[in-house]
N, C-alpha and C positions, 0 to 999 in steps of 0.2 A: 829503749821502751821509752817512752815519754812519760813526763810526770803524771797527767792522772792514772796512767796503768799502773806505774811503779806507787801509786798510794795506796790505790785499790788492793792491789797485791798485797802489800805489807798490813792493810788495816785487814784483810782477811789470815794473816798469819796471825796478828795478834787474837782475832775473834776465836779462832780454833782454839787457840790456849786459854780461852775462856774471858776474854774481856767481852762485855758489852759492846754492840757496835757504836755507840756515840761515843765511847771512851778510846775505843781503838780508833776512831776517825780522829776524836781528839787530837790524842797521843800521833797518831802520824802525819797530822798537820802542823804539829811543834817540829816534830824531826823532820819534816820536808823544807823547813823555814833556809836549811842549808843543805842543798844537795849533795855535797859529799857524804854529809852525817846520814842522808835519804839511802844512798848506793851503800855504804858499810851496814846500815841497818837490814836492807833489803839481803844482801848477800849474806850476813849472819845467819839472818833466819831463812834462808834457801838453803845452804850451805851446811848450816851447824859448825861453821869455825868462825873464828875470830882472825884480827891481823896478825897478833901474837902467835896464835898457833900456827901460821902460815910464814914465821918469818925465819925460820931455821934454813940458812944458806946451804947449808949440807944436804938437807932433805930435798930442797928445791931445786941444786944441781944434781942430785941422784935421779929424782925424780925425772927431770928434762932430759937427759942422758938415757934414762930408759926408752922412754915413750918415742925418743928420737931413734934410737936403735931398733926398737919394733916396728915403727912405721918406716923405717929404712930397708929392714928384711922384708916385708910383705910383697913388695913387687917381684923380688929377686926368687921365690920359694918355686914358681913354675920353670924356673931355669934348672932346677936339680933335678927335675923330671923330663925336660923335654928341651927342643934346640930348636933355633930359626925362628920363622914368622910364627908357628905354633905357639910356641914359649913368649912370643911378644905378644899376641893375642890373650893368651890365660894371663900374661901379668896385666895387662889393661883391665881385663873382667875382672880379675882379684883386687887389682888396686882401687877401681871404682868401686866395688862392694865394700871394700874397706872403708872409704871415703863417707860412702852412704852412712855404713853403721857408726863413725866415727861422729859424721854431723848428726845423728838419730841419736845418739847419744848426749851431744851439745845440748839436746832440748832438755834436758833433766836441770840444768842450771840458768836455762833461758826461759823464756814465756811462750816462746813458738812451738808450733805443733813438730813431731818428730819426723814427720815424711816432708815437711817444709826445709827445715833444717838439714836434712838429710838429703836432699833433692840439690839444695844450695850448694853444698859440699861437694857432691857431685860434680855436678858444673864445674868449680873451682878444681876439681884433681882433674877433672877432662882438657880442661884450659891449659893447665899446668903440664900435664902430660905430653899434649900436643906440641907446646913451645920447647921443653927438652928435646921432646924426639926430633923438632924440627932443629933445634940445638945441636944435637948430635951429629945428623945427617950434614949440615955444615961442616962442623968440624971433621966428619969423617972425608969428605970429599976435597978436606984441605981449603976450603973457602973462608975460613976466619984465621 
């Protein structure tokens, strides 16, 4: 997000809270003199959290581990019910759908549209899957 978009968005947050437009713009222009401060203010308004609330290492580690575990189990689920090529195809479909949903959810903390974020994440997931599959084929044939 570039500077003018960030300024406009932060100004709108302040206006929704009841500040007149001119006061909100003045406040945002003052905050924007420091890009790091602008980012902090925007993330605080968007997420409703401060850095201090997110600084607990145990909570960060736990949420990171849980999200990784959930993300890693999703492509494995079809293999509980199928085998062979059908399971691989089902895993690819489930994985791409999950990537799209994560990308769409990501739009809640960005200013991009949900479909654009979802599509971008789906493309990344497809490339990642193709590369991983290719490496698996190479390793399976003793190529590396």
